[in-house]
N, C-alpha and C positions, 0 to 999 in steps of 0.2 A: 878815585881809586879807594877800594875798601881796605881798611887796616886789618892787620892780622890780630889774632886774639892776644898775643903777647904785647903788641904795640898798644892795643886798647887798654890792657891791664896796666902797662907802664904809664900811660897817660892819666888813668884814674889814680894810680898811686901818687903821682905828682900832685893831682888835685887834692888828695887827702892830706899830703904834707903841707901844701899851701893853706888849706883850710885850718889845720892844726895851728900853724904859725899865725894865722890871721886874727885869732881871738873872736871871730864871728860865729854866729849860730850857723848851722848847716843851711837853714833857709836863706839867711842873708848872703852867705857865700854863693850859694847856688844862683840866686837872683842876680847878683853882681857879675858872675862869670858865665851866665847863660847855660848852666848845666842843670840836669834834673836833680831835684832834692832827693827823690827816691833812689836814684842811682848813686848819688854821693853817699847816702846812708848805707846802702849795700856795700860799697867799697870800704867805708869806714869799718863796718863789721868784719869784712874780709881781712882787713889789715890787723884788727885786734886779734882775730882768730889765728892768723899766721904768726904773730909775734908773741902770743901768750906762752909764757914760761918755757921758752927754749933754753936748754942748759948752755948752749953756746952763744947766747945773746946776753952780754953783760948789761946790767941796769945801771944807769947813771942818775943819781938823785941830785937835784940842784935846789938848794934851799934859798928862800928869799932873804934870809939873814944867816949869819954863821951859826952852826949847830955844833955844840960840844959832843965829842965822841969819846966814850969811856970804853975800856976793854970789855968785851962781852963776858957774861957769866956762863959757865958751862951748864948744860942740861942734858938729859938723857934722850931727848927727841929733837928732831929738826922742826923748826917753825916755818910755815909757809903762809904768806898772806897774798890773796888775790883780790884785785879791785874789780868793780863792775866795768871799768874802762879798759881792762885787759892787762895791766901790769901785774907782775908777780915778784914778791920778795921771798927769798929762801935763805934761812939761817941755819948753820950747823950748830950754833949755840944761841941761847936767848940773849938778845941785847937788853940793856937796861930799859925798863919801861919808860923812864923819863926821856930817853933818847928817841925811842920809837914814837912817843906822843909828840915830841917836837918835830920830827920829820913829817909825820902825818898832818900836823897842824899847818905846815908851811908848803902845801902844794903837791906833795907826792901822792895824795889821795886824789 
């Protein structure tokens, strides 16, 4: 029986999540699970595109070690940072540079 488009998309989203949790390269994951590396790459890009900077999608940062957080300093503009992997940070005020450097140094990038 052929799967519907939504079933296929759901199956690939699950593969993308498993790949992300695995710590493997896309090639290694694809070989181990018998899926096309090219297809996995396509669905990873789709996932990044779908989740990039959605205002209703909160971002949770997890640091490898505790990070001190100081109150942000006010600024006249909003700061937005977007990574090549698809995450986006938006600030209504500038955070201290030391805090931002610490976060980026410990895996948020």
